[in-house]
PAVOVEX-569099 format. One record per residue (C-alpha): residue in one letter; x, y, z; residue number from 0. Coordinates in nm, 3 decimals. Each point is the difference from the previous one (the first is absolute). Example, Ala and Ser with C-alpha at 12.3 -4.5 7.8 and 13.67 -1.06 7.14 Angstrom:
# PAVOVEX-569099
r res A east 1.230 north -0.450 up 0.780 n 0
r res S east 0.137 north 0.344 up -0.066 n 1
//
This chain:
# PAVOVEX-569099
r res M east -0.005 north 0.001 up -0.007 n 0
r res K east 0.261 north 0.248 up 0.117 n 1
r res Q east 0.238 north -0.095 up -0.291 n 2
r res T east -0.283 north 0.027 up -0.253 n 3
r res S east -0.089 north 0.350 up 0.107 n 4
r res V east 0.361 north 0.122 up -0.008 n 5
r res I east 0.053 north -0.144 up -0.352 n 6
r res G east -0.340 north 0.153 up -0.104 n 7
r res A east 0.097 north 0.343 up 0.107 n 8
r res A east 0.340 north -0.029 up -0.168 n 9
r res V east -0.181 north -0.107 up -0.332 n 10
r res A east -0.235 north 0.302 up 0.024 n 11
r res S east 0.296 north 0.220 up 0.047 n 12
r res I east 0.181 north -0.139 up -0.306 n 13
r res A east -0.308 north 0.029 up -0.208 n 14
r res S east -0.052 north 0.374 up 0.102 n 15
r res A east 0.377 north 0.079 up -0.080 n 16
r res L east -0.043 north -0.159 up -0.350 n 17
r res R east -0.309 north 0.180 up -0.068 n 18
r res L east 0.174 north 0.331 up 0.090 n 19
r res C east 0.267 north -0.097 up -0.235 n 20
r res K east -0.250 north -0.053 up -0.276 n 21
r res S east -0.168 north 0.333 up 0.080 n 22
r res A east 0.341 north 0.175 up -0.017 n 23
r res V east 0.084 north -0.149 up -0.346 n 24
r res A east -0.352 north 0.119 up -0.139 n 25
r res R east 0.070 north 0.362 up 0.109 n 26
r res L east 0.347 north 0.000 up -0.157 n 27
r res P east 0.015 north 0.234 up -0.310 n 28
r res P east 0.101 north -0.142 up -0.329 n 29
r res L east 0.372 north -0.023 up -0.077 n 30
r res S east 0.146 north 0.308 up -0.208 n 31
r res S east 0.289 north 0.029 up -0.199 n 32
r res N east 0.201 north 0.164 up 0.279 n 33
r res A east -0.080 north -0.256 up 0.271 n 34
r res T east 0.287 north -0.088 up 0.217 n 35
r res P east 0.130 north -0.352 up 0.023 n 36
r res L east -0.077 north -0.023 up 0.370 n 37
r res R east -0.355 north 0.099 up -0.060 n 38
r res D east -0.048 north -0.248 up -0.289 n 39
r res F east 0.143 north -0.279 up 0.223 n 40
r res V east -0.232 north 0.079 up 0.285 n 41
r res R east -0.303 north 0.000 up -0.246 n 42
r res K east 0.091 north -0.331 up -0.149 n 43
r res T east 0.072 north -0.167 up 0.329 n 44
r res L east -0.349 north 0.107 up 0.149 n 45
r res K east -0.169 north -0.134 up -0.317 n 46
r res R east 0.187 north -0.332 up 0.028 n 47
r res L east -0.108 north -0.021 up 0.366 n 48
r res C east -0.355 north 0.064 up -0.081 n 49
r res S east -0.020 north -0.235 up -0.297 n 50
r res Q east 0.127 north -0.282 up 0.236 n 51
r res E east -0.230 north 0.099 up 0.283 n 52
r res K east -0.165 north -0.352 up 0.047 n 53
r res K east 0.327 north -0.199 up -0.013 n 54
r res L east 0.177 north 0.258 up 0.216 n 55
r res M east -0.266 north -0.022 up 0.269 n 56
r res Q east 0.012 north -0.375 up 0.003 n 57
r res R east 0.374 north -0.002 up 0.045 n 58
r res M east -0.003 north 0.276 up 0.267 n 59
r res V east -0.277 north -0.177 up 0.205 n 60
r res S east 0.173 north -0.341 up -0.025 n 61
r res A east 0.327 north 0.153 up 0.118 n 62
r res L east -0.176 north 0.197 up 0.267 n 63
r res G east -0.202 north -0.314 up 0.119 n 64
r res L east 0.330 north -0.198 up 0.022 n 65
r res C east 0.170 north 0.272 up 0.203 n 66
r res I east -0.296 north 0.013 up 0.244 n 67
r res V east -0.003 north -0.374 up 0.036 n 68
r res L east 0.373 north -0.018 up 0.072 n 69
r res V east -0.029 north 0.279 up 0.258 n 70
r res L east -0.298 north -0.137 up 0.179 n 71
r res G east 0.152 north -0.348 up 0.000 n 72
r res A east 0.334 north 0.120 up 0.132 n 73
r res G east -0.089 north 0.277 up 0.252 n 74
r res A east -0.358 north -0.069 up 0.129 n 75
r res E east -0.056 north -0.086 up 0.363 n 76
r res N east -0.204 north -0.292 up 0.080 n 77
r res I east -0.199 north -0.068 up 0.314 n 78
r res D east 0.263 north -0.237 up 0.144 n 79
r res E east 0.262 north 0.273 up -0.044 n 80
r res A east -0.225 north 0.264 up 0.161 n 81
r res L east -0.034 north -0.226 up 0.303 n 82
r res A east 0.371 north -0.057 up 0.029 n 83
r res M east 0.057 north 0.385 up -0.012 n 84
r res A east -0.265 north 0.051 up 0.260 n 85
r res R east 0.159 north -0.267 up 0.229 n 86
r res R east 0.332 north 0.172 up -0.027 n 87
r res A east -0.115 north 0.354 up 0.055 n 88
r res N east -0.314 north -0.009 up 0.227 n 89
r res T east 0.068 north 0.119 up 0.348 n 90
r res T east -0.292 north -0.182 up 0.134 n 91
r res I east 0.122 north -0.329 up -0.111 n 92
r res A east 0.350 north 0.085 up 0.140 n 93
r res A east -0.139 north 0.090 up 0.341 n 94
r res A east -0.208 north -0.321 up 0.009 n 95
r res T east 0.318 north -0.199 up -0.078 n 96
r res L east 0.194 north 0.175 up 0.263 n 97
r res S east -0.267 north -0.059 up 0.262 n 98
r res A east 0.010 north -0.382 up -0.080 n 99
r res E east 0.381 north -0.008 up 0.033 n 100
r res A east -0.037 north 0.181 up 0.343 n 101
r res A east -0.252 north -0.257 up 0.109 n 102
r res H east 0.234 north -0.282 up -0.119 n 103
r res S east 0.277 north 0.155 up 0.214 n 104
r res A east -0.229 north 0.022 up 0.306 n 105
r res R east -0.090 north -0.362 up -0.060 n 106
r res V east 0.381 north -0.100 up 0.005 n 107
r res A east 0.049 north 0.199 up 0.316 n 108
r res S east -0.289 north -0.170 up 0.176 n 109
r res E east 0.124 north -0.347 up -0.102 n 110
r res R east 0.349 north 0.084 up 0.142 n 111
r res S east -0.146 north 0.079 up 0.337 n 112
r res R east 0.022 north -0.364 up 0.076 n 113
r res L east 0.383 north 0.012 up -0.008 n 114
r res P east 0.227 north 0.094 up 0.284 n 115
r res S east 0.086 north 0.361 up 0.047 n 116
r res L east 0.339 north 0.130 up 0.095 n 117
r res D east 0.074 north 0.337 up 0.145 n 118
r res V east 0.328 north 0.153 up 0.124 n 119
r res N east 0.059 north 0.301 up 0.226 n 120
r res G east 0.269 north 0.210 up 0.156 n 121
r res S east 0.064 north 0.321 up 0.175 n 122
r res W east 0.280 north 0.219 up 0.125 n 123
r res A east -0.023 north 0.263 up 0.276 n 124
r res R east 0.251 north 0.234 up 0.181 n 125
r res L east -0.061 north 0.031 up 0.374 n 126
r res E east 0.111 north 0.290 up 0.217 n 127
r res H east 0.099 north -0.237 up 0.273 n 128
r res S east -0.002 north -0.374 up -0.023 n 129
r res P east -0.186 north -0.163 up 0.294 n 130
r res T east 0.173 north -0.242 up 0.236 n 131
r res L east -0.116 north -0.295 up 0.206 n 132
r res D east -0.004 north 0.105 up 0.381 n 133
r res M east -0.169 north -0.236 up 0.243 n 134
r res M east 0.040 north -0.150 up 0.334 n 135
r res T east 0.046 north -0.378 up 0.049 n 136
r res P east 0.047 north -0.220 up 0.307 n 137
r res A east 0.361 north 0.002 up -0.080 n 138
r res G east 0.017 north 0.371 up -0.001 n 139
r res R east -0.052 north 0.284 up -0.244 n 140
r res L east 0.041 north -0.097 up -0.378 n 141
r res Q east 0.088 north 0.285 up -0.234 n 142
r res S east 0.070 north -0.063 up -0.373 n 143
r res P east 0.178 north 0.215 up -0.252 n 144
r res S east -0.203 north 0.193 up -0.267 n 145
r res I east -0.242 north -0.247 up -0.173 n 146
r res F east 0.051 north 0.149 up -0.340 n 147
r res K east 0.343 north 0.062 up -0.121 n 148
r res D east 0.083 north 0.362 up -0.103 n 149
r res N east -0.353 north 0.106 up 0.108 n 150
r res T east -0.136 north -0.156 up -0.328 n 151
r res I east -0.278 north -0.240 up -0.053 n 152
r res K east 0.010 north -0.250 up -0.285 n 153
r res I east -0.293 north -0.239 up -0.057 n 154
r res A east -0.074 north -0.226 up -0.293 n 155
r res G east -0.266 north -0.285 up -0.047 n 156
r res A east -0.177 north -0.225 up -0.249 n 157
r res N east -0.335 north -0.170 up 0.037 n 158
r res I east -0.180 north -0.280 up -0.206 n 159
r res T east -0.369 north -0.038 up 0.041 n 160
r res L east -0.217 north -0.268 up -0.161 n 161
r res P east -0.379 north -0.040 up 0.034 n 162
r res L east -0.107 north -0.339 up 0.125 n 163
r res Y east -0.374 north 0.034 up 0.053 n 164
r res T east -0.211 north 0.298 up -0.102 n 165
r res G east -0.345 north -0.176 up 0.017 n 166
r res G east -0.046 north 0.034 up -0.396 n 167
r res K east 0.106 north 0.382 up -0.013 n 168
r res L east 0.289 north -0.067 up -0.223 n 169
r res A east -0.199 north -0.239 up -0.224 n 170
r res G east -0.299 north 0.225 up -0.031 n 171
r res S east 0.241 north 0.304 up -0.081 n 172
r res I east 0.169 north -0.199 up -0.266 n 173
r res T east -0.331 north -0.116 up -0.158 n 174
r res A east -0.133 north 0.353 up 0.011 n 175
r res S east 0.299 north 0.144 up -0.187 n 176
r res K east -0.008 north -0.281 up -0.256 n 177
r res A east -0.372 north 0.082 up -0.055 n 178
r res E east 0.084 north 0.378 up -0.012 n 179
r res S east 0.269 north -0.075 up -0.275 n 180
r res E east -0.249 north -0.192 up -0.204 n 181
r res L east -0.246 north 0.276 up 0.036 n 182
r res A east 0.246 north 0.255 up -0.119 n 183
r res D east 0.098 north -0.222 up -0.298 n 184
r res A east -0.374 north -0.045 up -0.093 n 185
r res N east -0.052 north 0.371 up 0.021 n 186
r res A east 0.299 north 0.063 up -0.234 n 187
r res V east -0.141 north -0.239 up -0.248 n 188
r res R east -0.344 north 0.165 up 0.031 n 189
r res T east 0.153 north 0.338 up -0.044 n 190
r res D east 0.190 north -0.107 up -0.305 n 191
r res A east -0.309 north -0.163 up -0.165 n 192
r res D east -0.220 north 0.320 up 0.065 n 193
r res I east 0.276 north 0.214 up -0.139 n 194
r res R east 0.022 north -0.227 up -0.295 n 195
r res L east -0.371 north -0.003 up -0.070 n 196
r res A east 0.003 north 0.388 up 0.024 n 197
r res V east 0.276 north 0.021 up -0.264 n 198
r res V east -0.199 north -0.242 up -0.223 n 199
r res G east -0.296 north 0.221 up 0.046 n 200
r res A east 0.201 north 0.315 up -0.076 n 201
r res Y east 0.152 north -0.163 up -0.295 n 202
r res L east -0.321 north -0.104 up -0.163 n 203
r res E east -0.157 north 0.340 up 0.083 n 204
r res V east 0.286 north 0.180 up -0.196 n 205
r res L east -0.066 north -0.236 up -0.309 n 206
r res R east -0.394 north 0.049 up 0.035 n 207
r res A east 0.058 north 0.382 up 0.012 n 208
r res R east 0.224 north 0.009 up -0.300 n 209
r res A east -0.247 north -0.212 up -0.188 n 210
r res A east -0.275 north 0.259 up 0.092 n 211
r res V east 0.230 north 0.276 up -0.132 n 212
r res A east 0.043 north -0.192 up -0.324 n 213
r res V east -0.381 north -0.062 up -0.029 n 214
r res G east -0.045 north 0.376 up 0.068 n 215
r res R east 0.242 north 0.104 up -0.283 n 216
r res T east -0.163 north -0.234 up -0.230 n 217
r res R east -0.350 north 0.155 up 0.081 n 218
r res V east 0.140 north 0.348 up -0.067 n 219
r res D east 0.154 north -0.110 up -0.321 n 220
r res A east -0.333 north -0.161 up -0.116 n 221
r res L east -0.201 north 0.308 up 0.092 n 222
r res Q east 0.247 north 0.224 up -0.162 n 223
r res S east -0.029 north -0.186 up -0.318 n 224
r res H east -0.376 north -0.009 up 0.030 n 225
r res A east 0.006 north 0.380 up 0.071 n 226
r res T east 0.200 north 0.049 up -0.334 n 227
r res T east -0.271 north -0.188 up -0.179 n 228
r res V east -0.286 north 0.194 up 0.157 n 229
r res Q east 0.197 north 0.333 up -0.090 n 230
r res R east 0.022 north -0.102 up -0.361 n 231
r res L east -0.378 north -0.106 up -0.021 n 232
r res Y east -0.095 north 0.327 up 0.176 n 233
r res E east 0.198 north 0.214 up -0.247 n 234
r res H east -0.194 north -0.172 up -0.273 n 235
r res E east -0.338 north 0.049 up 0.185 n 236
r res G east -0.024 north -0.379 up 0.045 n 237
r res V east -0.067 north 0.012 up 0.372 n 238
r res P east -0.128 north 0.258 up 0.250 n 239
r res K east 0.220 north 0.215 up 0.206 n 240
r res T east -0.130 north -0.173 up 0.312 n 241
r res D east 0.197 north -0.315 up -0.111 n 242
r res L east 0.318 north 0.208 up -0.011 n 243
r res L east -0.063 north 0.151 up 0.338 n 244
r res A east -0.089 north -0.326 up 0.155 n 245
r res V east 0.304 north -0.181 up -0.118 n 246
r res A east 0.218 north 0.296 up 0.122 n 247
r res V east -0.140 north -0.024 up 0.347 n 248
r res V east 0.051 north -0.381 up 0.014 n 249
r res L east 0.359 north 0.043 up -0.136 n 250
r res E east 0.091 north 0.246 up 0.274 n 251
r res N east -0.145 north -0.217 up 0.258 n 252
r res A east 0.187 north -0.298 up -0.126 n 253
r res R east 0.325 north 0.209 up 0.009 n 254
r res A east -0.064 north 0.096 up 0.359 n 255
r res D east -0.065 north -0.369 up 0.082 n 256
r res A east 0.340 north -0.103 up -0.171 n 257
r res L east 0.174 north 0.268 up 0.215 n 258
r res Q east -0.161 north -0.127 up 0.315 n 259
r res A east 0.102 north -0.357 up -0.103 n 260
r res S east 0.358 north 0.117 up -0.055 n 261
r res G east 0.007 north 0.159 up 0.344 n 262
r res S east -0.132 north -0.320 up 0.166 n 263
r res A east 0.271 north -0.200 up -0.178 n 264
r res Q east 0.272 north 0.224 up 0.137 n 265
r res G east -0.139 north -0.029 up 0.349 n 266
r res A east -0.005 north -0.393 up -0.041 n 267
r res E east 0.358 north 0.016 up -0.126 n 268
r res E east 0.101 north 0.208 up 0.306 n 269
r res A east -0.161 north -0.253 up 0.235 n 270
r res Y east 0.158 north -0.286 up -0.164 n 271
r res N east 0.358 north 0.145 up -0.004 n 272
r res E east -0.033 north 0.089 up 0.373 n 273
r res L east -0.078 north -0.362 up 0.070 n 274
r res V east 0.303 north -0.133 up -0.188 n 275
r res G east 0.229 north 0.267 up 0.130 n 276
r res E east 0.060 north 0.187 up -0.322 n 277
r res P east -0.026 north 0.388 up -0.088 n 278
r res L east -0.360 north 0.109 up -0.012 n 279
r res E east 0.041 north 0.161 up -0.344 n 280
r res R east 0.139 north -0.307 up -0.148 n 281
r res A east -0.205 north -0.126 up -0.310 n 282
r res A east 0.039 north -0.376 up 0.042 n 283
r res L east -0.037 north -0.231 up -0.296 n 284
r res L east -0.217 north -0.282 up 0.127 n 285
r res D east -0.072 north -0.344 up -0.156 n 286
r res E east -0.355 north -0.117 up -0.031 n 287
r res P east -0.096 north -0.270 up 0.253 n 288
r res T east -0.007 north -0.365 up -0.112 n 289
r res P east -0.311 north -0.211 up 0.057 n 290
r res L east 0.033 north -0.223 up 0.307 n 291
r res V east -0.096 north -0.370 up 0.001 n 292
r res N east -0.332 north -0.103 up 0.171 n 293
r res H east 0.077 north -0.081 up 0.363 n 294
r res D east -0.104 north -0.370 up 0.056 n 295
r res R east -0.305 north 0.050 up -0.231 n 296
r res G east -0.147 north 0.232 up 0.245 n 297
r res D east -0.071 north -0.268 up 0.269 n 298
r res L east -0.103 north 0.214 up 0.304 n 299
r res A east 0.057 north -0.273 up 0.255 n 300
r res L east 0.356 north -0.070 up -0.111 n 301
r res L east 0.086 north 0.362 up -0.041 n 302
r res T east -0.146 north 0.070 up 0.355 n 303
r res A east 0.198 north -0.272 up 0.151 n 304
r res E east 0.308 north 0.122 up -0.156 n 305
r res A east -0.059 north 0.358 up 0.122 n 306
r res L east -0.065 north -0.113 up 0.354 n 307
r res E east 0.334 north -0.173 up -0.011 n 308
r res H east 0.219 north 0.264 up -0.156 n 309
r res R east -0.143 north 0.347 up 0.093 n 310
r res P east 0.251 north 0.185 up 0.216 n 311
r res E east -0.290 north 0.180 up 0.196 n 312
r res L east -0.110 north -0.334 up 0.144 n 313
r res Q east 0.351 north -0.103 up 0.081 n 314
r res A east 0.051 north 0.348 up 0.169 n 315
r res L east -0.299 north -0.045 up 0.219 n 316
r res A east 0.055 north -0.349 up 0.089 n 317
r res A east 0.364 north 0.093 up 0.101 n 318
r res E east -0.122 north 0.300 up 0.193 n 319
r res R east -0.240 north -0.219 up 0.195 n 320
r res E east 0.275 north -0.243 up 0.077 n 321
r res A east 0.223 north 0.274 up 0.128 n 322
r res L east -0.263 north 0.128 up 0.238 n 323
r res L east -0.063 north -0.344 up 0.148 n 324
r res A east 0.369 north -0.077 up 0.039 n 325
r res A east 0.047 north 0.351 up 0.164 n 326
r res A east -0.279 north -0.100 up 0.238 n 327
r res R east 0.172 north -0.311 up 0.099 n 328
r res A east 0.327 north 0.193 up 0.057 n 329
r res T east -0.181 north 0.242 up 0.202 n 330
r res H east -0.181 north -0.256 up 0.217 n 331
r res A east 0.353 north -0.148 up 0.066 n 332
r res D east 0.101 north 0.319 up 0.182 n 333
r res A east -0.209 north -0.112 up 0.294 n 334
r res L east 0.198 north -0.339 up 0.031 n 335
r res P east 0.335 north -0.059 up 0.157 n 336
r res Q east 0.307 north 0.093 up -0.200 n 337
r res I east 0.312 north -0.204 up 0.053 n 338
r res G east 0.341 north 0.066 up -0.132 n 339
r res L east 0.356 north -0.117 up 0.026 n 340
r res R east 0.272 north 0.244 up 0.073 n 341
r res A east 0.385 north -0.028 up 0.010 n 342
r res G east 0.242 north 0.286 up 0.054 n 343
r res W east 0.352 north 0.109 up 0.072 n 344
r res Q east 0.098 north 0.319 up 0.191 n 345
r res H east 0.339 north 0.157 up 0.037 n 346
r res L east 0.074 north 0.255 up 0.283 n 347
r res E east 0.359 north 0.125 up 0.062 n 348
r res T east 0.066 north 0.033 up 0.377 n 349
r res Q east 0.306 north -0.021 up 0.233 n 350
r res I east -0.173 north -0.189 up 0.285 n 351
r res L east -0.191 north -0.290 up -0.171 n 352
r res D east 0.154 north -0.332 up -0.078 n 353
r res R east -0.128 north 0.002 up -0.352 n 354
r res N east -0.117 north 0.262 up -0.250 n 355
r res D east -0.209 north -0.234 up -0.225 n 356
r res V east -0.327 north -0.168 up 0.110 n 357
r res A east -0.207 north -0.239 up -0.222 n 358
r res S east -0.351 north -0.102 up 0.072 n 359
r res I east -0.299 north -0.191 up -0.144 n 360
r res G east -0.360 north -0.023 up 0.119 n 361
r res L east -0.370 north -0.002 up -0.076 n 362
r res G east -0.219 north 0.319 up -0.023 n 363
r res F east -0.365 north 0.000 up 0.074 n 364
r res E east -0.282 north 0.244 up -0.035 n 365
r res W east -0.366 north -0.028 up 0.040 n 366
r res K east -0.244 north 0.285 up -0.026 n 367
r res V east -0.261 north -0.132 up 0.241 n 368
r res F east -0.235 north 0.314 up -0.015 n 369
r res D east -0.023 north 0.285 up -0.236 n 370
r res G east -0.364 north 0.120 up 0.052 n 371
r res G east -0.141 north -0.179 up -0.292 n 372
r res Q east 0.215 north 0.174 up -0.268 n 373
r res T east 0.114 north -0.318 up -0.163 n 374
r res A east -0.331 north -0.142 up -0.019 n 375
r res A east -0.143 north 0.307 up -0.165 n 376
r res R east 0.274 north 0.018 up -0.261 n 377
r res V east -0.067 north -0.367 up -0.083 n 378
r res S east -0.363 north 0.052 up -0.031 n 379
r res S east 0.055 north 0.310 up -0.235 n 380
r res L east 0.226 north -0.204 up -0.231 n 381
r res Q east -0.251 north -0.296 up -0.014 n 382
r res L east -0.272 north 0.243 up -0.084 n 383
r res K east 0.204 north 0.169 up -0.281 n 384
r res S east 0.064 north -0.347 up -0.145 n 385
r res R east -0.361 north -0.086 up -0.003 n 386
r res A east -0.077 north 0.318 up -0.181 n 387
r res V east 0.280 north -0.076 up -0.262 n 388
r res A east -0.172 north -0.339 up -0.055 n 389
r res R east -0.338 north 0.162 up -0.071 n 390
r res L east 0.191 north 0.220 up -0.240 n 391
r res L east 0.152 north -0.305 up -0.155 n 392
r res D east -0.338 north -0.161 up -0.069 n 393
r res E east -0.122 north 0.319 up -0.140 n 394
r res A east 0.294 north 0.018 up -0.235 n 395
r res K east -0.061 north -0.347 up -0.133 n 396
r res V east -0.349 north 0.098 up -0.088 n 397
r res G east 0.115 north 0.320 up -0.174 n 398
r res I east 0.275 north -0.195 up -0.204 n 399
r res R east -0.284 north -0.237 up -0.120 n 400
r res R east -0.201 north 0.291 up -0.116 n 401
r res E east 0.310 north 0.162 up -0.155 n 402
r res V east 0.080 north -0.317 up -0.205 n 403
r res N east -0.361 north -0.021 up -0.119 n 404
r res A east -0.015 north 0.370 up -0.075 n 405
r res A east 0.321 north -0.031 up -0.218 n 406
r res L east -0.144 north -0.301 up -0.183 n 407
r res R east -0.315 north 0.194 up -0.074 n 408
r res A east 0.205 north 0.310 up -0.115 n 409
r res I east 0.199 north -0.208 up -0.250 n 410
r res A east -0.308 north -0.168 up -0.143 n 411
r res E east -0.180 north 0.333 up -0.023 n 412
r res S east 0.283 north 0.199 up -0.157 n 413
r res Q east 0.073 north -0.290 up -0.260 n 414
r res S east -0.367 north 0.034 up -0.102 n 415
r res R east 0.008 north 0.365 up -0.034 n 416
r res L east 0.323 north -0.030 up -0.198 n 417
r res E east -0.163 north -0.236 up -0.247 n 418
r res A east -0.313 north 0.224 up -0.022 n 419
r res G east 0.228 north 0.311 up -0.033 n 420
r res T east 0.198 north -0.147 up -0.282 n 421
r res H east -0.314 north -0.076 up -0.194 n 422
r res A east -0.135 north 0.343 up 0.080 n 423
r res V east 0.319 north 0.179 up -0.130 n 424
r res A east -0.030 north -0.183 up -0.331 n 425
r res A east -0.368 north 0.074 up -0.033 n 426
r res S east 0.030 north 0.367 up 0.101 n 427
r res A east 0.292 north 0.044 up -0.258 n 428
r res E east -0.208 north -0.146 up -0.276 n 429
r res N east -0.295 north 0.205 up 0.108 n 430
r res L east 0.199 north 0.322 up 0.011 n 431
r res K east 0.146 north -0.067 up -0.349 n 432
r res L east -0.358 north -0.074 up -0.140 n 433
r res T east -0.147 north 0.298 up 0.167 n 434
r res L east 0.262 north 0.244 up -0.148 n 435
r res R east -0.080 north -0.133 up -0.343 n 436
r res L east -0.379 north 0.037 up 0.044 n 437
r res Y east 0.036 north 0.347 up 0.127 n 438
r res Q east 0.200 north 0.117 up -0.290 n 439
r res T east -0.293 north -0.127 up -0.219 n 440
r res G east -0.260 north 0.164 up 0.226 n 441
r res L east -0.156 north -0.321 up 0.120 n 442
r res V east 0.082 north 0.065 up 0.374 n 443
r res T east 0.029 north 0.304 up 0.227 n 444
r res N east 0.310 north 0.165 up 0.145 n 445
r res T east -0.127 north -0.123 up 0.346 n 446
r res A east 0.025 north -0.357 up -0.111 n 447
r res V east 0.366 north 0.057 up -0.100 n 448
r res L east 0.082 north 0.154 up 0.334 n 449
r res E east -0.168 north -0.275 up 0.181 n 450
r res A east 0.190 north -0.258 up -0.204 n 451
r res T east 0.330 north 0.177 up 0.076 n 452
r res S east -0.066 north 0.009 up 0.378 n 453
r res A east -0.131 north -0.363 up -0.014 n 454
r res S east 0.332 north -0.104 up -0.158 n 455
r res A east 0.207 north 0.170 up 0.258 n 456
r res E east -0.202 north -0.111 up 0.284 n 457
r res A east 0.029 north -0.351 up -0.142 n 458
r res Q east 0.385 north 0.013 up -0.013 n 459
r res L east 0.010 north 0.127 up 0.352 n 460
r res R east -0.209 north -0.276 up 0.138 n 461
r res R east 0.205 north -0.256 up -0.189 n 462
r res D east 0.319 north 0.140 up 0.143 n 463
r res T east -0.131 north 0.020 up 0.340 n 464
r res A east -0.129 north -0.361 up -0.005 n 465
r res F east 0.352 north -0.109 up -0.128 n 466
r res Y east 0.184 north 0.160 up 0.283 n 467
r res D east -0.264 north -0.098 up 0.265 n 468
r res T east 0.042 north -0.356 up -0.117 n 469
r res A east 0.382 north 0.032 up 0.065 n 470
r res R east -0.065 north 0.164 up 0.340 n 471
r res A east -0.244 north -0.261 up 0.105 n 472
r res N east 0.254 north -0.278 up -0.075 n 473
r res Y east 0.257 north 0.188 up 0.216 n 474
r res Q east -0.253 north 0.045 up 0.271 n 475
r res L east -0.066 north -0.372 up -0.004 n 476
r res R east 0.365 north -0.084 up 0.036 n 477
r res H east 0.024 north 0.239 up 0.293 n 478
r res A east -0.310 north -0.167 up 0.157 n 479
r res L east 0.171 north -0.338 up -0.035 n 480
r res G east 0.325 north 0.130 up 0.144 n 481
r res R east 0.185 north -0.047 up -0.325 n 482
r res L east 0.083 north 0.355 up -0.082 n 483
//
């Protein structure tokens, strides 16, 4: 469609140029005896061009068509390339991907909480006066030298801790972080699919808008040609002036509609360029969408089952519910005993102790016996949230079933409209051709010609809209199935 309109416009331009050449030759004065060689050469060249008008047009059109085909085939973007461009440039997709990576890192951190932890410490301090040991014993008074040499305290230590029993707190936290990672992954997939569907919609909208521009220009050209015919008939008093005025009004309205369609096309191009990360003013050369194969013969049950298995929305809600339940278990474990193994080494430099290094090993115990019901309230809150997410999950499944069914209906409906529109375009074109002939013989009115022109343009618009709606519906079904 787009290639045909471009070639048609080029052919019209070539024909107009040749007609101008022909007119120029007709207005040339006859050669005189004092004609310059240059003028003689120009005259002969123009006559030769006009005498071979038909053959020249055929050659130029063939060459132009070949160039257009080569250019379109080499530089046109297709939908897959547009989707790849959007994935690289879209900030929403990048943000969702980073969120998924952050959730994965949090999951790794939670899983490693089962491992022993080692921490070291040390300190140095300068004292004004180092203390001494001064005490009375049965044997007499005992007085030591300064405890710390040179009034300086040097302390170092290392401790290893290992949780032995947490009442399920660690297991719950690990499960919750794993589910949160799956939730972030599913949200990233969903974001990517939604952006891809938006890119497909913008891509097809650009093509539809450009097709509308081509239809508008074709209508203007047809009305302009008819206006010339009416003007000629009016000058020979073959039609009333009302015909001339009526076609002038319709022609101006058609030009206004063509300008409006051109503005809409520019807006569609800007929206598309924004989605794929390109300059807004770029005039992208887009390839026409290819028909997609029928999905499993339209079996609603099979397609619904596939959608329920692969849709990231359902995976996200299921992961969110599991994360809340696991968090509730981990929170409940706060009220249970927490037992851990602890081993350590301490170094303290003194002048009176028999050793500076001390090693130890032991068990740690902690049990929050009463907290005023805070833990129970937090557990209840998390459980209620998980039940709410479960309700949303059930509702989402029903919505996905409707979405798949609606996409199938949209495909069938748009295909039927496309078939009917194709027949309507052929019929309206033939009707317009016949009406124009009948008008020139006075068998139909000017109103019939104007109506036939509008009907032809309307049929083309409906056909093009049905074509792009069919492509859009196919991609919507792929999105509904989790394939996009």
